[in-house]
Structure formats: C-alpha cells, structure tokens
N, C-alpha and C positions, 0 to 999 in steps of 0.2 A: 871488596870491602876495601877503603881506603885506612890507614892509621895515621893518627896526626900524634906525634911525638913533641910535648913542650915541657919546660920546666914551670910555667905560669902562663895563667890565663888571667885580662883584665877586661873587666867590665867596660861600656862609656857612659853610665849615668852617675849620677852622685856617688852612691852605694859600691861602687864597681860590680855590682850586680851581674849575674849570667843566667841566660835561662838556656835551658836545654829545651826543644823542642821533640816530642817522642815520635816521629816519624812523618815520613812525607805527607800532607794533607792533614795530619793530626790536628786537633787543637789542644789537646793534652801536653801542659809545659809544667817545666819542674824548676824554680829560682834557687838555683846552688845556695848561694847564702841563709836563704830564709827556709828552704826546703829539708834540710838534712838535721839528723842530730846532731846536738853539741857538745853532749856529754854523754858515757851510760857507765856502769860500775856493777860488779856482782862481788858481793861478800857471803863469807863464810859465816862471821861472826863478826860484830862490831870492830873496825879498827884491824881488821883482817881481810885487806882486798885481793878479790884472786885475780881478775883483770878489770880493766879499764880504761877511760878514753877521756882526756882534759881533766880528770880527778887527780889532783896532787897527793891528798894525803887524806885518813877517813878516822876521825875520834870517834871513840866509846863515850857518848853521852848518857850513857844509864842503861840499864835492862830493855833491850827493845829499841833502842835510841841512835840511832846510824847516821854521825854528821858527816856529809863528803862535803871537800871544801875544793872547787874548780880552779885548774891551774888559770885558764882565761875565764876574766869575770863576765855576766852576761850584761847586757845591756842596761836592763832594769829588772824590777823583782816581778814582772809580770809572764816570767818564764813559764814554761808547763811540766812540769817534772811527774811522771807516769813510772810505774814500777810495780813488783811484791813482792812478796815472800812466798813460805812453805803454808804461812798463815793469811793465805792473799785474800781471802774475805772481810778482813778486819784492818786491814794495814790504811796507812796514811800518811800525809807529809804535813809539815809546818808551813807558815807563808814563807815562801824562798827568799832569800836577799840574793844578792848579784853575784857572792860568791859560796854560798851555802847550801848546801841543801839537806834537810834534815826530816827524815824518814823515823817514822814510827812501826815496829812489829807490833801485835796485838795477837794474844792466843785466841785460841779456837772456842775457847769456855765463852760462859754468857758472863763471865768477871771481867773480860776484855783488858785482863791484865796484859801489861808489856811484856814479852818473852824475845829472849834471843833467838837467830836462827840464818836460814841462809837467806838472801836480801839480794834485791838487781833494783836498779832504777837508771829510765834513762830521761834525758831532758831535751826539751825545743824550746827556740824561741832565737833573739837577736845575740850575738857575741856585740861587748862592748868595743 
C-alpha cells in the first residue's frame, strides 16, 4: 500500500471539491466538502461544552435551551442539525441561522416542559 503525505489538497472545480472513490470499480464516492460533518458538540448542561468541533461557545438560553455559536459560519440557513439528549424522544431545534444552532431539551413527561441535561448535536451542510 502507498502512503500520500501532504499539507493540502485542492480540487480543480469552482468549489475546490475533492471526490474520493471508494475502491477499484466501485461507484460509491464521497465529496469531501459536502460529505463531512461541519460541527458537533457535547454538553453536560447549557453553556458547559464537554467537547466540540467548530463550536466557539455555548450560551444558556434558559431551561432546556442550548445556543451554540459556530466558529466558522455555514453558507446558508439550510444546514441540517441533528442530535439528541437524555430526553431524546422530545428534543428539537429552532430554525438554524448561519452562525447559531439552538437546541431545545424537553422532559419525558406529557407536559413537554423544557429541562436541562446532557445534550449533543452534529451539523451538516456547506460552510460559508
């Protein structure tokens, strides 16, 4: 097996996209720019980030309301946040902006009241 070592790869199309083919004769490909997670975050409580990628800070927007600010903005509000928490069956997201992901944690009770707890999200889409 050969090893390629480099500090940078640059595609030749307008977006500098790089496509990886998954093996000889295989039609499965991955576009590096569009096919990777652009941000993720794990929080134990609002404003308490345990680990993250492309998240510069997190604010406590109130009980069960986590507002994560991205280090590098998304290209549009059409990004796709997904995630959950210890209350996973009732969680949700506000419409994302290009720079903030707002996640709500709701309790397991029928009242669906907001509740703080361990939460996580990941974000896909195009960076600005």
